[in-house]
LUMNULUM-836845 format. One record per residue (C-alpha): residue number from 1; residue in three letters; x, y, z. Coordinates in steps of 0.02 Angstrom, whole numbers, plus 32768, in hexadecimal, padded with zeros to 4 digits. Last residue first. Example, Ala and Ser with C-alpha at 12.3 -4.5 7.8 and 13.67 -1.06 7.14 Angstrom:
BEGIN
[r 2; 'ser'; [82AC; 7FCB; 8165]],
[r 1; 'ala'; [8267; 7F1F; 8186]],
This chain:
BEGIN
[r 453; 'arg'; [859A; 88F9; 8B7B]],
[r 452; 'lys'; [860D; 886C; 8B44]],
[r 451; 'leu'; [8587; 87E8; 8B5E]],
[r 450; 'asn'; [8524; 883E; 8AD2]],
[r 449; 'val'; [858E; 87E6; 8A4F]],
[r 448; 'leu'; [8558; 873E; 8A93]],
[r 447; 'glu'; [84A2; 8775; 8A94]],
[r 446; 'gln'; [84B4; 87A6; 89DD]],
[r 445; 'leu'; [8501; 86FD; 89B8]],
[r 444; 'ile'; [8469; 86AA; 8A07]],
[r 443; 'glu'; [83F6; 8717; 899F]],
[r 442; 'asp'; [8454; 86EA; 8901]],
[r 441; 'ser'; [8448; 8631; 892A]],
[r 440; 'thr'; [838B; 8647; 893E]],
[r 439; 'ser'; [837E; 86A2; 8897]],
[r 438; 'ile'; [83E6; 861F; 883C]],
[r 437; 'ile'; [838E; 8589; 8888]],
[r 436; 'arg'; [82E7; 85DF; 886A]],
[r 435; 'ser'; [830F; 85E6; 87B0]],
[r 434; 'asn'; [8324; 852A; 87B7]],
[r 433; 'ala'; [8275; 8516; 87FE]],
[r 432; 'gln'; [822B; 8586; 8778]],
[r 431; 'phe'; [827D; 8520; 86ED]],
[r 430; 'gly'; [823E; 847F; 873A]],
[r 429; 'arg'; [8190; 84C8; 8745]],
[r 428; 'gln'; [8197; 84F8; 868E]],
[r 427; 'thr'; [81D4; 844B; 865F]],
[r 426; 'thr'; [8147; 83FA; 86C1]],
[r 425; 'ile'; [80C7; 8468; 8669]],
[r 424; 'met'; [8112; 844F; 85BC]],
[r 423; 'glu'; [8117; 8393; 85D4]],
[r 422; 'thr'; [805D; 8395; 85FA]],
[r 421; 'phe'; [8040; 8402; 8560]],
[r 420; 'glu'; [80A4; 8388; 84F6]],
[r 419; 'tyr'; [8044; 82F0; 8535]],
[r 418; 'ser'; [7F9B; 8340; 8513]],
[r 417; 'leu'; [7FDA; 837A; 8469]],
[r 416; 'asp'; [800B; 82CC; 842F]],
[r 415; 'val'; [8086; 82E1; 839E]],
[r 414; 'asn'; [8083; 824D; 8325]],
[r 413; 'ser'; [8078; 82C1; 828E]],
[r 412; 'met'; [8001; 8285; 8207]],
[r 411; 'glu'; [8024; 81FD; 8189]],
[r 410; 'leu'; [7FD5; 8225; 80E2]],
[r 409; 'arg'; [7F4C; 81CA; 8084]],
[r 408; 'gly'; [7F14; 81AE; 7FD1]],
[r 407; 'asn'; [7F72; 810A; 7FCD]],
[r 406; 'ser'; [7F97; 80A4; 8069]],
[r 405; 'ile'; [803D; 804B; 8054]],
[r 404; 'thr'; [8074; 7FB3; 80B8]],
[r 403; 'gly'; [80FE; 7F8B; 8133]],
[r 402; 'tyr'; [81B6; 7F75; 810C]],
[r 401; 'gly'; [81E3; 7EEA; 8187]],
[r 400; 'gln'; [81AE; 7E5A; 8118]],
[r 399; 'gln'; [8189; 7E90; 8067]],
[r 398; 'gly'; [80E1; 7EE2; 8049]],
[r 397; 'ala'; [8128; 7F8A; 8015]],
[r 396; 'arg'; [81D2; 7F7A; 7FC3]],
[r 395; 'gly'; [8287; 7F60; 7FF8]],
[r 394; 'leu'; [8329; 7FB7; 8023]],
[r 393; 'val'; [8393; 7FA0; 80BE]],
[r 392; 'pro'; [83DB; 8046; 80F6]],
[r 391; 'asp'; [8480; 803E; 8155]],
[r 390; 'gly'; [847C; 804A; 8212]],
[r 389; 'ser'; [842F; 80D8; 8273]],
[r 388; 'asn'; [84C4; 80F6; 82E5]],
[r 387; 'arg'; [8543; 8126; 8260]],
[r 386; 'ser'; [84C3; 8199; 8211]],
[r 385; 'asp'; [843B; 818E; 818E]],
[r 384; 'gln'; [83E6; 8229; 814E]],
[r 383; 'tyr'; [8339; 8267; 817A]],
[r 382; 'leu'; [82BF; 82D8; 811E]],
[r 381; 'asn'; [821F; 8330; 8153]],
[r 380; 'gly'; [8264; 83D1; 8106]],
[r 379; 'gly'; [82F1; 83D8; 8182]],
[r 378; 'val'; [8390; 8370; 8195]],
[r 377; 'lys'; [8359; 82FB; 8221]],
[r 376; 'glu'; [83DC; 8279; 824B]],
[r 375; 'leu'; [83AF; 81C1; 8257]],
[r 374; 'gly'; [83E6; 8165; 82F5]],
[r 373; 'ala'; [8334; 815A; 8338]],
[r 372; 'asn'; [830A; 80EA; 82A4]],
[r 371; 'asn'; [8386; 8067; 82E1]],
[r 370; 'glu'; [8396; 7FC9; 8278]],
[r 369; 'phe'; [835E; 8028; 81DF]],
[r 368; 'lys'; [82DA; 8015; 8158]],
[r 367; 'ala'; [82D1; 8057; 80A7]],
[r 366; 'leu'; [8241; 8058; 802B]],
[r 365; 'ala'; [8249; 8063; 7F6D]],
[r 364; 'leu'; [81A8; 8094; 7F16]],
[r 363; 'ile'; [817A; 8021; 7E86]],
[r 362; 'gly'; [817B; 8052; 7DCF]],
[r 361; 'leu'; [8113; 8075; 7D34]],
[r 360; 'val'; [8085; 7FFA; 7D53]],
[r 359; 'lys'; [8004; 8008; 7CC8]],
[r 358; 'pro'; [7F49; 8012; 7CE6]],
[r 357; 'glu'; [7EC0; 7FF5; 7C63]],
[r 356; 'gly'; [7E20; 805B; 7C5F]],
[r 355; 'asn'; [7E2D; 8081; 7BA5]],
[r 354; 'thr'; [7E57; 8135; 7BD2]],
[r 353; 'tyr'; [7EF6; 80FA; 7C26]],
[r 352; 'arg'; [7F24; 80F2; 7CDF]],
[r 351; 'ala'; [7FDC; 8101; 7D06]],
[r 350; 'val'; [8015; 80A9; 7DA5]],
[r 349; 'leu'; [80A1; 80D0; 7E20]],
[r 348; 'glu'; [80A5; 8034; 7E8C]],
[r 347; 'gly'; [80AE; 803C; 7F49]],
[r 346; 'lys'; [803F; 7FA3; 7F59]],
[r 345; 'asn'; [7FAD; 800D; 7F97]],
[r 344; 'asn'; [7FAD; 806F; 7EF4]],
[r 343; 'ile'; [800A; 810D; 7EC2]],
[r 342; 'ala'; [7FAA; 816B; 7E3C]],
[r 341; 'phe'; [7FB6; 81B4; 7D8E]],
[r 340; 'ser'; [7F2F; 81F1; 7D17]],
[r 339; 'asp'; [7EE8; 81E9; 7C66]],
[r 338; 'val'; [7F77; 81A5; 7BFE]],
[r 337; 'ser'; [7F40; 8173; 7B4F]],
[r 336; 'gly'; [7EE1; 80D9; 7B14]],
[r 335; 'ala'; [7ED9; 8050; 7A90]],
[r 334; 'thr'; [7E65; 7FBC; 7AB0]],
[r 333; 'asn'; [7E91; 7F34; 7B2A]],
[r 332; 'gly'; [7EBE; 7E7D; 7B3C]],
[r 331; 'asp'; [7EDA; 7E1C; 7BDB]],
[r 330; 'lys'; [7E83; 7DC2; 7C6A]],
[r 329; 'arg'; [7DD0; 7DD6; 7C2D]],
[r 328; 'lys'; [7D53; 7DA7; 7CB1]],
[r 327; 'ala'; [7CBF; 7D2F; 7CA5]],
[r 326; 'glu'; [7C40; 7D27; 7D31]],
[r 325; 'ile'; [7BEA; 7CA7; 7DA2]],
[r 324; 'thr'; [7BA6; 7CF1; 7E43]],
[r 323; 'phe'; [7B0C; 7C82; 7E54]],
[r 322; 'asp'; [7ACB; 7C7A; 7F05]],
[r 321; 'thr'; [7B00; 7BF7; 7F83]],
[r 320; 'gly'; [7AFB; 7B39; 7F8D]],
[r 319; 'tyr'; [7BAC; 7B2B; 7F4E]],
[r 318; 'gln'; [7BED; 7AFF; 7EA1]],
[r 317; 'thr'; [7C94; 7B55; 7E83]],
[r 316; 'ile'; [7CF0; 7BAE; 7DF6]],
[r 315; 'lys'; [7DAB; 7BD2; 7DFD]],
[r 314; 'ser'; [7DEB; 7B46; 7D8D]],
[r 313; 'leu'; [7D8A; 7B79; 7CF1]],
[r 312; 'asp'; [7E11; 7BDE; 7C98]],
[r 311; 'ile'; [7DD8; 7C0C; 7BE8]],
[r 310; 'lys'; [7E63; 7C13; 7B65]],
[r 309; 'ile'; [7E3E; 7C82; 7AD1]],
[r 308; 'thr'; [7E6D; 7C48; 7A23]],
[r 307; 'gly'; [7E85; 7CAB; 7983]],
[r 306; 'asp'; [7E37; 7D20; 7904]],
[r 305; 'tyr'; [7DEA; 7DBD; 794B]],
[r 304; 'leu'; [7DBF; 7E3E; 78C7]],
[r 303; 'gly'; [7E58; 7EA2; 7895]],
[r 302; 'thr'; [7DFF; 7EF6; 7804]],
[r 301; 'ala'; [7E8A; 7EC9; 778D]],
[r 300; 'pro'; [7E58; 7E12; 778D]],
[r 299; 'asp'; [7DB7; 7E3D; 7730]],
[r 298; 'lys'; [7D33; 7DB4; 772F]],
[r 297; 'thr'; [7C8E; 7DE9; 76E5]],
[r 296; 'gly'; [7BE2; 7DDF; 7733]],
[r 295; 'phe'; [7BCE; 7E9A; 7749]],
[r 294; 'ala'; [7B5D; 7EA8; 77E1]],
[r 293; 'lys'; [7B90; 7DFA; 7819]],
[r 292; 'asp'; [7C40; 7E39; 783C]],
[r 291; 'thr'; [7CBB; 7DB1; 780E]],
[r 290; 'ala'; [7D35; 7D46; 7871]],
[r 289; 'gly'; [7D8C; 7CBE; 780D]],
[r 288; 'thr'; [7DBA; 7C60; 78AB]],
[r 287; 'ile'; [7D84; 7C79; 795F]],
[r 286; 'lys'; [7DB1; 7BF0; 79DB]],
[r 285; 'leu'; [7D7C; 7BF6; 7A91]],
[r 284; 'asn'; [7DE6; 7B74; 7AE8]],
[r 283; 'ala'; [7DB5; 7B21; 7B8B]],
[r 282; 'thr'; [7E20; 7B11; 7C25]],
[r 281; 'asp'; [7E2C; 7ABA; 7CCD]],
[r 280; 'val'; [7DE2; 7A12; 7C9C]],
[r 279; 'gly'; [7D6B; 79DE; 7D25]],
[r 278; 'thr'; [7D7B; 79D8; 7DE3]],
[r 277; 'phe'; [7D37; 7A82; 7E1A]],
[r 276; 'asn'; [7D1A; 7A95; 7ED4]],
[r 275; 'gly'; [7C70; 7A76; 7F23]],
[r 274; 'asp'; [7CB1; 7A08; 7FB0]],
[r 273; 'val'; [7C5D; 796F; 7F64]],
[r 272; 'gly'; [7CC5; 798C; 7EC8]],
[r 271; 'phe'; [7C92; 79F0; 7E30]],
[r 270; 'thr'; [7C7C; 79D4; 7D76]],
[r 269; 'leu'; [7C63; 7A52; 7CEA]],
[r 268; 'ala'; [7C48; 79FB; 7C43]],
[r 267; 'val'; [7C7D; 7A68; 7BB0]],
[r 266; 'ser'; [7C0C; 7A6D; 7B18]],
[r 265; 'val'; [7C5D; 7A9B; 7A73]],
[r 264; 'pro'; [7D03; 7A51; 7AA7]],
[r 263; 'asp'; [7D55; 7AC2; 7A75]],
[r 262; 'leu'; [7CE0; 7B55; 7A7E]],
[r 261; 'ala'; [7CA9; 7BA5; 79DD]],
[r 260; 'pro'; [7CBB; 7C3F; 796F]],
[r 259; 'thr'; [7CB6; 7C08; 78B9]],
[r 258; 'ala'; [7CB9; 7CA1; 7848]],
[r 257; 'pro'; [7C7F; 7C7E; 7795]],
[r 256; 'ala'; [7BFF; 7C84; 77DC]],
[r 255; 'ser'; [7BCC; 7CEC; 7874]],
[r 254; 'leu'; [7C0A; 7D70; 78ED]],
[r 253; 'ala'; [7B75; 7DCA; 793B]],
[r 252; 'gln'; [7B5A; 7E84; 791F]],
[r 251; 'gly'; [7B43; 7EE7; 79C1]],
[r 250; 'asn'; [7BA1; 7F7E; 797F]],
[r 249; 'ala'; [7C3A; 7F59; 79EC]],
[r 248; 'asp'; [7C44; 7EAA; 79A3]],
[r 247; 'lys'; [7BE0; 7E14; 79DD]],
[r 246; 'ile'; [7C10; 7D64; 7A12]],
[r 245; 'ser'; [7B85; 7CEC; 7A3F]],
[r 244; 'asp'; [7B46; 7C61; 7AB2]],
[r 243; 'leu'; [7BE4; 7BFB; 7ACD]],
[r 242; 'ser'; [7BD4; 7B60; 7B3A]],
[r 241; 'leu'; [7BEE; 7B24; 7BEC]],
[r 240; 'lys'; [7B93; 7A8B; 7C2E]],
[r 239; 'trp'; [7B5F; 7A67; 7CE1]],
[r 238; 'ser'; [7B20; 79BC; 7D19]],
[r 237; 'pro'; [7A89; 7970; 7D6E]],
[r 236; 'asn'; [7A89; 78B0; 7D6A]],
[r 235; 'ser'; [79D3; 7895; 7D9B]],
[r 234; 'tyr'; [7929; 78E7; 7D89]],
[r 233; 'gly'; [787C; 78EF; 7DD9]],
[r 232; 'thr'; [77DF; 7886; 7DE1]],
[r 231; 'tyr'; [7787; 78B1; 7D3F]],
[r 230; 'ala'; [76E2; 785A; 7D1C]],
[r 229; 'gly'; [769B; 78AD; 7C81]],
[r 228; 'pro'; [7731; 7879; 7C1A]],
[r 227; 'thr'; [778A; 77EA; 7C73]],
[r 226; 'gly'; [77F9; 77E8; 7D0C]],
[r 225; 'ser'; [78A4; 7838; 7D29]],
[r 224; 'gln'; [78E5; 78C3; 7CB8]],
[r 223; 'ile'; [79A1; 78BC; 7C9E]],
[r 222; 'ala'; [79FD; 795B; 7CCD]],
[r 221; 'asp'; [7A50; 79F5; 7C81]],
[r 220; 'arg'; [7A87; 7A94; 7CD7]],
[r 219; 'phe'; [7AB8; 7B12; 7C52]],
[r 218; 'val'; [7B49; 7B8C; 7C5D]],
[r 217; 'lys'; [7B50; 7C17; 7BDD]],
[r 216; 'leu'; [7BD8; 7C7F; 7B8D]],
[r 215; 'lys'; [7BBF; 7D29; 7B3B]],
[r 214; 'val'; [7C5A; 7D76; 7AEC]],
[r 213; 'thr'; [7C4E; 7E2F; 7AC7]],
[r 212; 'tyr'; [7CC6; 7E70; 7A46]],
[r 211; 'ser'; [7D3D; 7F05; 7A47]],
[r 210; 'asn'; [7DAD; 7F45; 79BD]],
[r 209; 'gly'; [7E5A; 7F6D; 7A02]],
[r 208; 'leu'; [7EB7; 7F4C; 7961]],
[r 207; 'ser'; [7EFC; 7EA5; 799C]],
[r 206; 'asp'; [7E50; 7E68; 79D3]],
[r 205; 'tyr'; [7DF9; 7E8E; 7A77]],
[r 204; 'ile'; [7D87; 7E2D; 7AED]],
[r 203; 'arg'; [7CF4; 7E62; 7B59]],
[r 202; 'thr'; [7C9C; 7DF2; 7BD5]],
[r 201; 'asp'; [7BEB; 7DB3; 7BE8]],
[r 200; 'met'; [7BA9; 7D23; 7C51]],
[r 199; 'tyr'; [7B03; 7CC9; 7C40]],
[r 198; 'arg'; [7AA6; 7C4F; 7CB1]],
[r 197; 'thr'; [7A37; 7BC2; 7C72]],
[r 196; 'arg'; [79BB; 7B51; 7CCD]],
[r 195; 'ala'; [7925; 7BC2; 7CB0]],
[r 194; 'glu'; [7956; 7BCD; 7BF8]],
[r 193; 'ala'; [7957; 7B0F; 7BE7]],
[r 192; 'asp'; [78A2; 7AF8; 7C1D]],
[r 191; 'leu'; [7882; 7ABA; 7CCD]],
[r 190; 'leu'; [788A; 79FE; 7CE4]],
[r 189; 'lys'; [77E4; 79B1; 7D14]],
[r 188; 'gly'; [77CE; 797F; 7DCA]],
[r 187; 'thr'; [7719; 79B6; 7DCC]],
[r 186; 'gly'; [773C; 7A54; 7E31]],
[r 185; 'asp'; [77C3; 7A8D; 7DB9]],
[r 184; 'val'; [7870; 7A44; 7DA9]],
[r 183; 'met'; [7927; 7A7D; 7DAB]],
[r 182; 'ala'; [7934; 7B04; 7E30]],
[r 181; 'met'; [79EC; 7B2F; 7E51]],
[r 180; 'asn'; [7A28; 7AE8; 7EF6]],
[r 179; 'ser'; [7AD9; 7AC8; 7EB7]],
[r 178; 'asn'; [7AE9; 7B82; 7E91]],
[r 177; 'leu'; [7B7B; 7B9D; 7E1B]],
[r 176; 'asn'; [7BFE; 7C0C; 7E6D]],
[r 175; 'gly'; [7C7E; 7C8C; 7E34]],
[r 174; 'leu'; [7D02; 7C9E; 7DAF]],
[r 173; 'leu'; [7D20; 7C6F; 7CF9]],
[r 172; 'asp'; [7DC4; 7CC0; 7CC4]],
[r 171; 'ile'; [7DE6; 7CF6; 7C11]],
[r 170; 'asn'; [7E8E; 7CF3; 7BB8]],
[r 169; 'lys'; [7ED5; 7D24; 7B0E]],
[r 168; 'thr'; [7E8D; 7DD1; 7AF0]],
[r 167; 'thr'; [7EF0; 7E2C; 7A6A]],
[r 166; 'thr'; [7F4E; 7ECB; 7A90]],
[r 165; 'pro'; [7F2E; 7F81; 7A64]],
[r 164; 'glu'; [7FBF; 7FFB; 7A7C]],
[r 163; 'met'; [7FC5; 8067; 7B17]],
[r 162; 'thr'; [7FF3; 811E; 7B00]],
[r 161; 'asp'; [806E; 818C; 7B5D]],
[r 160; 'ala'; [805D; 824A; 7B56]],
[r 159; 'lys'; [8063; 8260; 7C14]],
[r 158; 'asn'; [8103; 81FC; 7C1C]],
[r 157; 'val'; [8128; 81D1; 7CD1]],
[r 156; 'ile'; [81D2; 81D0; 7D23]],
[r 155; 'leu'; [8209; 8175; 7DC1]],
[r 154; 'glu'; [82BA; 81A0; 7DF6]],
[r 153; 'gly'; [8332; 8115; 7E22]],
[r 152; 'pro'; [833D; 8079; 7E8D]],
[r 151; 'glu'; [83AB; 7FEB; 7E4D]],
[r 150; 'gln'; [8361; 7F40; 7E28]],
[r 149; 'ser'; [82F1; 7F72; 7D97]],
[r 148; 'val'; [824B; 7F15; 7D90]],
[r 147; 'thr'; [8222; 7EA0; 7D00]],
[r 146; 'gly'; [818F; 7EBC; 7C8A]],
[r 145; 'asp'; [81F5; 7EB7; 7BEA]],
[r 144; 'asp'; [81ED; 7F74; 7BD8]],
[r 143; 'asn'; [823C; 7F8A; 7C82]],
[r 142; 'met'; [81DC; 7FC0; 7D1D]],
[r 141; 'lys'; [8240; 803D; 7D82]],
[r 140; 'tyr'; [826B; 801D; 7E38]],
[r 139; 'gly'; [8255; 80B5; 7EA6]],
[r 138; 'leu'; [829F; 8159; 7EDE]],
[r 137; 'val'; [823A; 81F7; 7EFA]],
[r 136; 'lys'; [8295; 828D; 7EB3]],
[r 135; 'tyr'; [82AC; 831E; 7F2C]],
[r 134; 'gly'; [8256; 83B9; 7EE7]],
[r 133; 'asp'; [821D; 8409; 7F8A]],
[r 132; 'pro'; [8168; 83D0; 7F71]],
[r 131; 'thr'; [81AB; 831D; 7F61]],
[r 130; 'ala'; [81C7; 82CF; 7EB7]],
[r 129; 'leu'; [8184; 8257; 7E33]],
[r 128; 'thr'; [81D3; 8291; 7D90]],
[r 127; 'gly'; [8163; 82BA; 7CFB]],
[r 126; 'gln'; [81D1; 8347; 7CBA]],
[r 125; 'glu'; [8157; 83CD; 7CF6]],
[r 124; 'asp'; [8156; 8384; 7DA5]],
[r 123; 'ile'; [80ED; 82F5; 7DE9]],
[r 122; 'gln'; [80BA; 8300; 7EA0]],
[r 121; 'phe'; [80D9; 82A8; 7F45]],
[r 120; 'asn'; [8091; 82BF; 7FF3]],
[r 119; 'gly'; [80DB; 821F; 803E]],
[r 118; 'ala'; [8130; 826A; 80D7]],
[r 117; 'arg'; [8189; 81DE; 8133]],
[r 116; 'thr'; [8233; 8214; 80F0]],
[r 115; 'tyr'; [82DF; 81D6; 80C3]],
[r 114; 'phe'; [8370; 822B; 806C]],
[r 113; 'arg'; [83E9; 81EE; 7FE8]],
[r 112; 'asn'; [8484; 823B; 7F9D]],
[r 111; 'leu'; [84B1; 81AF; 7F23]],
[r 110; 'phe'; [841E; 81D1; 7EAE]],
[r 109; 'gly'; [8495; 81F6; 7E1D]],
[r 108; 'pro'; [8440; 829B; 7DF6]],
[r 107; 'asp'; [8440; 82C2; 7EB2]],
[r 106; 'asn'; [83A9; 8310; 7F07]],
[r 105; 'ser'; [836D; 8268; 7F4A]],
[r 104; 'val'; [82D4; 8215; 7F97]],
[r 103; 'met'; [82B2; 8170; 7FF1]],
[r 102; 'phe'; [820E; 814C; 8049]],
[r 101; 'phe'; [8223; 8106; 80F8]],
[r 100; 'ser'; [8203; 8063; 8156]],
[r 99; 'asn'; [81B1; 802D; 81FA]],
[r 98; 'gly'; [80FE; 800B; 81CB]],
[r 97; 'asp'; [8062; 8059; 8182]],
[r 96; 'ile'; [80B5; 80C5; 8100]],
[r 95; 'met'; [8044; 814D; 80BB]],
[r 94; 'ala'; [8032; 817F; 8004]],
[r 93; 'asp'; [7FF0; 8219; 7FAC]],
[r 92; 'leu'; [7FF5; 8213; 7EED]],
[r 91; 'pro'; [7F3C; 81EB; 7ED6]],
[r 90; 'asn'; [7F08; 827E; 7F45]],
[r 89; 'asp'; [7E70; 823C; 7FA4]],
[r 88; 'thr'; [7EB3; 829A; 803C]],
[r 87; 'thr'; [7E8F; 8223; 80CC]],
[r 86; 'gln'; [7EF9; 8249; 8165]],
[r 85; 'ala'; [7F40; 81B0; 81BB]],
[r 84; 'ala'; [7F80; 81B6; 826E]],
[r 83; 'gly'; [803A; 81B1; 8291]],
[r 82; 'gln'; [809B; 8111; 82B3]],
[r 81; 'thr'; [8120; 811D; 833A]],
[r 80; 'his'; [81CF; 8159; 830E]],
[r 79; 'ile'; [81F8; 81B9; 83AD]],
[r 78; 'val'; [8290; 8228; 838B]],
[r 77; 'thr'; [8302; 822D; 8423]],
[r 76; 'thr'; [835A; 82C4; 846C]],
[r 75; 'ala'; [83D4; 8281; 84EC]],
[r 74; 'gly'; [8427; 82A8; 8592]],
[r 73; 'gln'; [8414; 8364; 859D]],
[r 72; 'thr'; [847B; 83A6; 862C]],
[r 71; 'val'; [8467; 83B5; 86E8]],
[r 70; 'gly'; [84C8; 8403; 8776]],
[r 69; 'leu'; [8558; 83F0; 87ED]],
[r 68; 'gly'; [8523; 835D; 8857]],
[r 67; 'val'; [8574; 834F; 8903]],
[r 66; 'gln'; [85C4; 82AF; 893E]],
[r 65; 'gln'; [85E8; 825C; 89E5]],
[r 64; 'pro'; [860F; 81A4; 89C9]],
[r 63; 'asn'; [85C0; 8125; 8A3D]],
[r 62; 'thr'; [8616; 80EB; 8ADA]],
[r 61; 'gly'; [8643; 803A; 8B13]],
[r 60; 'ala'; [8630; 8007; 8BC8]],
[r 59; 'leu'; [86B9; 8021; 8C46]],
[r 58; 'gly'; [86F5; 7F9E; 8CC3]],
[r 57; 'gly'; [8784; 7F65; 8C56]],
[r 56; 'gln'; [8765; 7FA1; 8BA7]],
[r 55; 'ala'; [86C1; 7FA4; 8B46]],
[r 54; 'gly'; [86D8; 7FEA; 8A99]],
[r 53; 'ser'; [86EF; 809F; 8A68]],
[r 52; 'ala'; [8696; 8110; 89EC]],
[r 51; 'gly'; [86EA; 81AC; 89AD]],
[r 50; 'gln'; [86DC; 8257; 89FA]],
[r 49; 'leu'; [86B1; 82FE; 89AE]],
[r 48; 'thr'; [8690; 82B8; 8901]],
[r 47; 'gln'; [8657; 833D; 8887]],
[r 46; 'thr'; [85D4; 82F9; 880D]],
[r 45; 'phe'; [85B7; 8312; 8754]],
[r 44; 'leu'; [852E; 834D; 86DF]],
[r 43; 'glu'; [849D; 82E0; 8719]],
[r 42; 'lys'; [8433; 82A8; 8687]],
[r 41; 'phe'; [839C; 82F0; 862F]],
[r 40; 'thr'; [831F; 82B0; 85AE]],
[r 39; 'ala'; [82D6; 8307; 8515]],
[r 38; 'thr'; [824E; 82B8; 84AB]],
[r 37; 'ser'; [8233; 82CC; 83F1]],
[r 36; 'arg'; [8196; 82C0; 8387]],
[r 35; 'lys'; [8194; 8271; 82DA]],
[r 34; 'tyr'; [8151; 82D9; 824A]],
[r 33; 'gly'; [8104; 827A; 81B7]],
[r 32; 'val'; [809C; 830E; 817B]],
[r 31; 'thr'; [80AD; 83A4; 81EF]],
[r 30; 'asn'; [800D; 83CA; 824F]],
[r 29; 'val'; [8053; 83C1; 8301]],
[r 28; 'asn'; [80F7; 840A; 82C2]],
[r 27; 'ala'; [80F5; 84A7; 832E]],
[r 26; 'ile'; [80C3; 843D; 83C4]],
[r 25; 'asn'; [815A; 83CC; 83AE]],
[r 24; 'asn'; [81CE; 8461; 8394]],
[r 23; 'gly'; [818D; 84B1; 8433]],
[r 22; 'ile'; [81AB; 8411; 8495]],
[r 21; 'val'; [825E; 8405; 8456]],
[r 20; 'asp'; [827F; 84BC; 847E]],
[r 19; 'met'; [8232; 84A4; 852B]],
[r 18; 'lys'; [82AD; 8415; 8545]],
[r 17; 'ser'; [833D; 8489; 8518]],
[r 16; 'gln'; [82FA; 850C; 8592]],
[r 15; 'his'; [82F0; 8487; 8619]],
[r 14; 'thr'; [83A5; 845B; 85F6]],
[r 13; 'arg'; [83E0; 850F; 85FE]],
[r 12; 'leu'; [8380; 853C; 869B]],
[r 11; 'gly'; [83C0; 84A2; 86F6]],
[r 10; 'ser'; [8473; 84CB; 86C4]],
[r 9; 'val'; [8459; 857A; 870B]],
[r 8; 'gly'; [8418; 8531; 87AE]],
[r 7; 'thr'; [84B5; 84C7; 87BF]],
[r 6; 'tyr'; [851B; 8563; 879D]],
[r 5; 'met'; [84C1; 85BA; 882C]],
[r 4; 'ala'; [84D7; 8527; 88A1]],
[r 3; 'arg'; [8593; 8525; 8882]],
[r 2; 'leu'; [859D; 85E0; 889E]],
[r 1; 'met'; [854A; 85C4; 8947]],
């Protein structure tokens, strides 16, 4: 009977431990990045009353006679399934959609590293990207030459930073030219030139950050068929690109002695039967001796644009769909100061300036492990690696095996309350059943004691 009582005690202990796990899961149902745990049991050990025997002579074999002596907790396993997304619209919140972890540290040398799925980050008074508990978020810093550092470290922003103006050197021509564009009226006469012209505007900047509006135009030319008064249509339609005007921020056009012009002046745009561009990939917009028409005098000290802009034509198409042709500046900007910071969907920490331009300051470092369940919880939504987790392998969002980043979102707890409540009921019943073992064994012992009377 004593053996049965101790077996019941072991059952109470293990079911209480499982209830602790369930309670912790439920308590963390709204904890950012929390991963639920499960508790499983195993038999404690077994007393063998008689061993097994094989068949011998005329006797058949016999099975072993064993009595179990209780239960113990087999394993507590962290379940690293993906949690649901909670939209916060906080620009510094980030959620990993995948199997990796953010890396943080409380060590000045960043050697003491921890790992977390909670991406609720903030910037402290020194401009350091950190967790709410002050752990520094580790990432790869962008160097001044545009390269990315190879060793992870803290990511620091300078709230007083300014962006210097840069000159525009490149423009992209994008979109579609409608191959079904109307060319003639009801008599077969070519429409006037304006009806066969489309315009595109884009802004460019000089070395001082002064802005100018470049207006380009594409014109569909053709040869009129027939004779005046008896038009029958047209032939050899073709597109031509040319410069319409360049104006400063005050709307004043650049003129002599300035000589803004395309090189060549009129660029033929040709396309294959599949609608893809087949002509010369680039045209050059040259601006020399730039002068503001309002004053009519050349003054190099004003910083008015003086140089060449390369226009990339390779991305335009000619399909039988609507016009979507547009010109986009690829570089160049006016001066600006820091306006805000955000983490984008590439895991990049980006500063946004008052001139509308972004600047990548660094990239969040991510870590993945061979065995996520082998990580040790250390509190505060943090994990540390262990002998059974494997060493961390570092990478970035978007690389194979690291998942992607959703910005302005947080990963919610993966606790399923319906599952936890079901587990709670079965655990409670198991606890009650084991308590009956103890009470029943006690009653039997009481009867045994009463035999003396």
